[in-house]
C-alpha positions in Angstrom: -5.8 -8.3 -2.6 -7.7 -11.5 -1.0 -10.7 -12.9 0.0 -10.2 -13.0 3.8 -12.9 -15.2 6.2 -14.7 -11.7 6.9 -15.2 -11.3 3.2 -16.6 -14.8 2.6 -19.6 -13.6 5.9 -20.3 -11.0 4.6 -20.9 -12.3 1.1 -22.9 -15.6 2.1 -24.7 -12.9 5.1 -23.8 -15.2 8.4 -20.9 -17.0 10.0 -18.6 -19.4 9.2 -18.1 -22.3 11.2 -14.9 -24.0 11.9 -14.7 -26.6 9.3 -15.6 -23.7 6.4 -12.9 -21.9 7.6 -10.8 -24.3 7.2 -11.7 -24.7 3.6 -10.9 -21.2 2.7 -7.7 -21.4 3.8 -6.7 -24.2 1.7 -7.3 -22.8 -1.7 -6.0 -19.7 -3.1 -8.3 -16.2 -3.6 -6.0 -13.6 -4.2 -6.9 -11.1 -7.0 -5.9 -8.1 -8.2 -8.9 -5.2 -8.9 -9.5 -4.8 -12.5 -11.6 -0.9 -12.2 -8.9 0.6 -14.4 -9.6 -2.1 -17.2 -13.2 -2.3 -16.7 -14.1 -0.6 -20.6 -12.7 -3.2 -22.0 -13.7 -5.8 -19.9 -17.3 -4.7 -20.8 -16.6 -4.7 -24.3 -15.1 -8.5 -24.2 -18.6 -9.0 -22.5 -20.6 -7.3 -25.6 -19.1 -8.8 -27.6 -20.2 -12.5 -26.5 -24.0 -11.2 -26.3 -23.3 -10.8 -30.1 -22.3 -14.2 -30.6 -25.0 -16.0 -32.3 -23.6 -19.1 -30.8 -24.3 -18.6 -27.4 -26.1 -21.6 -26.6 -30.0 -20.8 -24.7 -31.4 -23.2 -22.1 -34.4 -25.8 -22.5 -35.6 -29.2 -23.6 -34.0 -29.6 -26.7 -30.5 -29.7 -25.0 -31.1 -32.4 -23.1 -28.5 -34.4 -25.7 -25.6 -32.1 -25.1 -26.1 -32.4 -21.2 -26.2 -36.1 -21.7 -22.3 -35.9 -23.9 -21.0 -33.4 -21.1 -22.3 -36.1 -18.2 -20.6 -38.9 -20.3 -17.2 -37.2 -20.4 -17.1 -37.0 -16.8 -18.3 -40.8 -16.5 -15.4 -41.5 -18.6 -12.7 -39.3 -16.5 -14.5 -41.2 -13.3 -13.7 -44.1 -14.6 -10.4 -44.0 -16.0 -9.2 -42.4 -12.7 -10.4 -45.1 -10.4 -13.0 -43.5 -9.6 -11.2 -40.2 -8.3 -14.0 -37.3 -6.8 -12.4 -34.8 -8.7 -12.6 -36.1 -12.0 -16.6 -35.0 -11.3 -15.5 -31.4 -11.3 -18.2 -29.9 -14.2 -16.0 -29.1 -17.4 -17.7 -25.6 -17.6 -15.7 -24.9 -15.0 -12.9 -23.8 -17.2 -10.0 -21.8 -16.1 -10.9 -18.4 -16.0 -9.0 -15.6 -14.4 -11.9 -12.4 -15.0 -14.2 -12.4 -12.3 -17.3 -10.6 -11.0 -17.2 -9.8 -7.4 -19.3 -7.0 -5.2 -20.5 -4.7 -8.9 -16.7 -4.8 -10.3 -14.7 -6.8 -12.1 -11.0 -8.5 -10.6 -8.6 -11.2 -12.3 -7.9 -14.1 -10.1 -4.5 -15.8 -9.2 -5.4 -19.4 -9.2 -7.4 -20.4 -12.4 -10.0 -22.5 -10.1 -11.1 -19.6 -8.1 -14.4 -20.0 -8.7 -14.8 -23.3 -8.8 -12.7 -23.0 -5.1 -15.1 -20.4 -4.4 -18.4 -22.4 -5.3 -16.7 -25.4 -2.8 -16.8 -23.0 0.2 -20.3 -21.4 -0.2 -21.6 -25.4 -1.5 -20.5 -26.2 2.0 -21.6 -23.1 3.9 -24.9 -23.6 2.3 -24.8 -27.5 3.9 -23.9 -26.2 7.2 -26.0 -23.6 8.0 -29.3 -25.8 6.2 -28.8 -29.5 5.8 -28.3 -30.2 9.3 -31.6 -31.7 10.7 -32.3 -33.4 7.2 -33.0 -37.4 7.0 -32.7 -37.2 3.5 -31.4 -34.9 0.9 -32.4 -34.8 -2.8 -30.2 -32.7 -5.2 -32.3 -32.5 -8.1 -30.1 -32.1 -11.7 -27.1 -33.0 -10.1 -25.3 -33.6 -13.1 -22.1 -35.1 -12.8 -22.4 -35.6 -9.6 -19.7 -33.7 -8.0 -22.2 -32.4 -5.1 -22.5 -35.4 -4.1 -19.4 -37.0 -1.8 -19.8 -33.0 -0.3 -23.1 -35.0 0.8 -22.7 -37.6 1.8 -19.1 -37.3 3.8 -20.7 -34.4 5.8 -23.7 -36.2 6.6 -22.9 -40.2 6.7 -26.4 -41.1 8.4 -28.7 -39.0 5.6 -30.0 -40.9 2.7 -28.5 -38.9 -0.2 -30.2 -38.8 -3.7 -28.9 -37.6 -7.0 -31.5 -36.9 -9.5 -31.1 -35.4 -13.2 -32.5 -36.2 -16.5 -29.2 -37.6 -18.2 -28.7 -41.5 -17.7 -24.7 -40.5 -17.6 -25.4 -39.1 -14.4 -27.2 -42.1 -13.2 -24.5 -44.3 -14.0 -21.7 -42.6 -12.5 -23.6 -42.5 -8.8 -24.2 -46.2 -9.5 -20.5 -46.7 -9.6 -19.9 -43.9 -7.1 -21.8 -45.9 -4.5 -20.4 -49.1 -5.3 -17.1 -48.2 -4.6 -17.3 -45.7 -1.7 -20.3 -47.5 0.1 -21.8 -43.9 0.8 -26.0 -44.2 1.3 -26.4 -43.1 -1.7 -29.3 -43.3 -4.1 -29.4 -42.5 -8.3 -32.6 -41.7 -10.0 -33.8 -40.5 -13.6 -35.7 -37.3 -13.0 -36.7 -34.8 -15.5 -37.1 -31.7 -14.1 -39.7 -30.5 -17.0 -41.7 -33.8 -16.6 -41.5 -34.3 -12.8 -42.2 -37.9 -11.9 -44.4 -37.9 -8.9 -43.9 -41.7 -8.3 -40.8 -40.2 -6.4 -40.8 -41.5 -3.0 -40.0 -38.5 -0.2 -40.1 -39.1 3.3 -40.5 -36.7 5.8 -37.8 -34.5 7.4 -36.3 -34.2 3.6 -34.2 -31.3 2.1 -34.6 -30.6 -1.8 -31.5 -28.7 -3.2 -30.7 -27.5 -6.5 -26.8 -25.6 -7.6 -27.5 -24.1 -10.8 -30.2 -26.6 -12.6 -33.0 -24.6 -12.2 -31.7 -21.6 -14.4 -31.8 -24.4 -17.5 -35.7 -24.1 -17.3 -36.2 -20.8 -17.7 -39.8 -19.9 -17.7 -41.1 -23.9 -17.4 -40.6 -23.9 -13.9 -44.3 -24.0 -13.0 -44.2 -28.0 -13.2 -41.3 -28.1 -10.9 -42.8 -26.0 -8.4 -46.2 -28.0 -8.4 -43.9 -30.7 -7.5 -42.4 -29.7 -4.6 -45.9 -28.3 -3.2 -47.3 -31.7 -3.3 -44.2 -33.8 -1.9 -43.9 -31.0 0.6 -40.0 -31.3 2.0 -39.1 -29.7 5.1 -37.0 -27.3 3.3 -36.3 -25.8 -0.3 -32.7 -24.5 -1.0 -32.2 -23.2 -4.5 -28.9 -21.9 -5.3 -29.9 -20.5 -8.8 -28.9 -17.0 -10.9 -32.1 -15.1 -9.5 -32.8 -12.0 -12.7 -35.1 -10.4 -9.9 -32.1 -9.9 -7.9 -30.7 -7.7 -10.6 -30.3 -3.9 -10.5 -31.3 -2.4 -14.2 -29.6 0.5 -13.1 -26.4 -0.7 -12.5 -24.3 -0.9 -15.0 -22.9 -4.9 -14.8 -26.2 -5.6 -13.4 -27.7 -4.7 -16.9 -24.9 -6.5 -18.6 -26.3 -9.6 -16.4 -29.9 -9.3 -16.9 -28.9 -9.2 -21.0 -26.8 -12.0 -20.6 -29.3 -14.1 -18.6 -32.1 -13.5 -21.1 -29.6 -14.5 -23.8 -29.0 -17.6 -22.1 -32.7 -18.5 -21.5 -32.3 -18.6 -17.5 -34.5 -19.1 -15.3 -37.2 -16.2 -15.2 -40.0 -14.9 -12.8 -39.1 -17.6 -10.9 -38.7 -15.9 -7.7 -41.9 -13.6 -8.4 -43.6 -17.0 -8.6 -42.3 -18.0 -5.2 -43.3 -14.7 -3.6 -47.0 -15.0 -5.0 -47.3 -18.3 -3.5 -46.4 -16.8 -0.4 -49.0 -14.5 -0.4 -51.2 -17.0 -1.2 -50.2 -18.9 1.9 -49.1 -21.7 0.4 -45.5 -21.3 1.1 -43.4 -19.5 3.2 -40.1 -18.3 2.2 -37.0 -18.3 4.5 -33.8 -15.9 3.2 -34.1 -14.3 0.0 -30.2 -13.5 -1.0 -28.3 -12.0 -3.8 -24.9 -13.2 -4.3 -22.8 -10.8 -5.4 -19.7 -12.9 -7.1 -20.1 -14.8 -10.2 -17.7 -15.3 -13.9 -17.3 -12.7 -16.6 -20.8 -12.4 -17.7 -23.4 -13.0 -14.7 -23.9 -14.4 -10.8 -24.9 -17.6 -10.4 -25.1 -18.4 -7.0 -28.0 -16.3 -5.4 -30.4 -18.3 -3.2 -34.1 -18.2 -2.0 -34.5 -20.8 0.8 -38.5 -21.8 1.5 -41.0 -24.7 2.3 -44.4 -25.7 1.4 -47.4 -25.4 3.8 
């Protein structure tokens, strides 16, 4: 079996541009259905959930993220600044994935990251075309910034993260490639209101808010104050799981165990009822790693 362009359009909820189609065709999206092996995989997930060393997100993990991005910084410097060296280490080779409510085994060990690259490109084409400034919060190793810089060469691209190593990567990237790129130290738990956000700006997160758990109010208030034209959050959204579905229930348990984003979507829906924001799109992504689906989306903007 193989993920086709039509499959991607169904998963994304929209048509693919010719450039996104070309990206799909560049990767190996062959896979095998694992429905017959589901019980064994579920057992594997349950054992993982019982592991005491499964780390929880939060403010106290800053040093671990700093160390992780330092690894990418070192790889970047020793590879003559190869963009591929910025791929986060948490994208480990893994062939067992979740797709449309079942488990699959991919032929390619990089299937998950390749899928993300296609999705990221589609998000950029669909939502970011008119932005003069693009701010990626929690940009980590900066691996999405080259994509943004190449797709939108006239826009100012801002990468923001709380890790100093991330800022070093961005500074070096800008010096080498001469993109319209700016790095900022920024703590999502304690937003810096001195950040200048011009008119016609877009805010973007790719799995960064998940680390906030229940402590997202400060950042949402920051967004309300800065009033970007659009805010795109690609995150695991707990409220979109179905507790009566076995694989979703396991994902909810994993989500809670990791201390990921909780009630964020509910908070945005309340703000919309209060007339403070408008939600443009909420969409569940029926694809993910072994334990959960990490790339659902909510698109919104402050009024």
